[in-house]
C-alpha positions, 0 to 999 in steps of 0.5 A: 555033079559035073565040073563047072567049066568056062571053055570058049568063054571070054572074061574081062576082070578089072583090077585083076593084077592083085587081090580078089581080082587076081584070084578070079582071073586064075580060077576062070582061066584054070577052068577054060576061060580066056581072060583079059587081066586089066590093071592100071597098076596104081596104088590103093588111092588110085595114084600111079600106074604100071604094067607089072601087076597085070603082066605077072598074072598073065604069066601065071595063067599062060605058064599053067597052059591058060589063055590071057592078055594084059590090059593097062587102061584105066576104068575111070574114063570112057576111052579106057572102058572101051579099050578094055572091052576092045582088048577082049574082042581083038584077042578073043573075038567077044566078051561073055563075062565082066567082073567089075572089081577095080577099086580105090579108097580115099577114106575121110569123115564126111565133114573133112572129105574133099571133092577131089576124093569124091570124084576119084572114088566115083570115077573108078567104082561107079563111072568105071563100072558104066564105062566097062559094062556098056560096051560089053553089054552091046557085045553080049546082046549080039551074042545073046549071052552074058554074065556081070558081077559087080563088086559092091560093099556093105559100106554102101548097103549098110553104111560105114564111118569115113566112107561116104564117097566109097559107100555112095559109089558102091550103092550106085553099082547095085542100082546099075546091076539091077537095071542091067539085070532087067534090060539084059533078061531077054538076051540071056544076060545076067547081073548079080552083086557081091559085097565081099569082106576079105583081106586085100591091100585095100582092107587089111588095115581096116580089118585088123586081126579079123583079116587073118580069118578072111582069106580072099579065096573064100570069095572066089568060088561064089564069083566063079559060080555067078559067072557060069552058065550053071547060074540061073538067077539074076538081080541078086546081092550076096555077102561073103565073109570068111566061110559064110555066104548069105543073100542080101535083099531089098524088100518092100513092106506092105506099109500103111494105107491112108483111108479111102476118100479121106483127106491127105494125111497130116504130119500127125496122121503119119506120126500115129501110123508110123509103126505100120509104115516102118513094119518089116512084114509082110514084104516082097522082094521086087524084081523091078519097079513093075513089082512095086507098082503091082503091090501098090495097085493090089493094096489100093484095090483091096 
């Protein structure tokens, strides 16, 4: 099996001045990619800024013979997102890969969460993914090639105490990735999602002793594969935790069909058939809302 390479590919990785993002930047650069190392240089709650984090990663890459430039724009504004992609185009002529990795935490229980904490987290995670991905998508369409990786979280997919803002933003990124996968298919643009469980400055306190078993390097290989030409699928979600890699999927069960020609079901009818409505099987994994409508049409026809 030949090595997976990224020669002549240009990668933008947000929040890559440290943690998981840094490992992605170093890996892609070591395999031939030209990398835009984006990092605002702020603290884990999003406050502050600085150039040191991004500059140090760029130096690591260039000292090893790779190609990289630093970018210090914030993903949380449309201007910042456009500036990040402009850095890639100005330095390397295009953008082929985007890893939406930038993130902050402002955890509080739902009842105590302030709106400023909601806005800050949505700005960086969800709006930031929009602001970076849209200008990149336009460049990718022109070149008929692209790879997106979105960093979601089990806090959004499954839920977690104290993370209403973070969970909502992360699940929103799943929806964004799904639409990009559908709209980008004709232009050879793929989009997939990861939900990593790894030791970083954002998670170390939350994970406790378990953090010692969750080296971020375990996540790096899957992200690199999803960014590569070798990856031949799109519209999927993966969890990585330690040495375990697994697919997460959203399935649609067959459910219960109200009798044909009968009255609109009552609350009591729903109660009587709630077991069938909640049943897991049989199910499909829809690739779009079209698959949902096909299933509905088939059941209605049957």
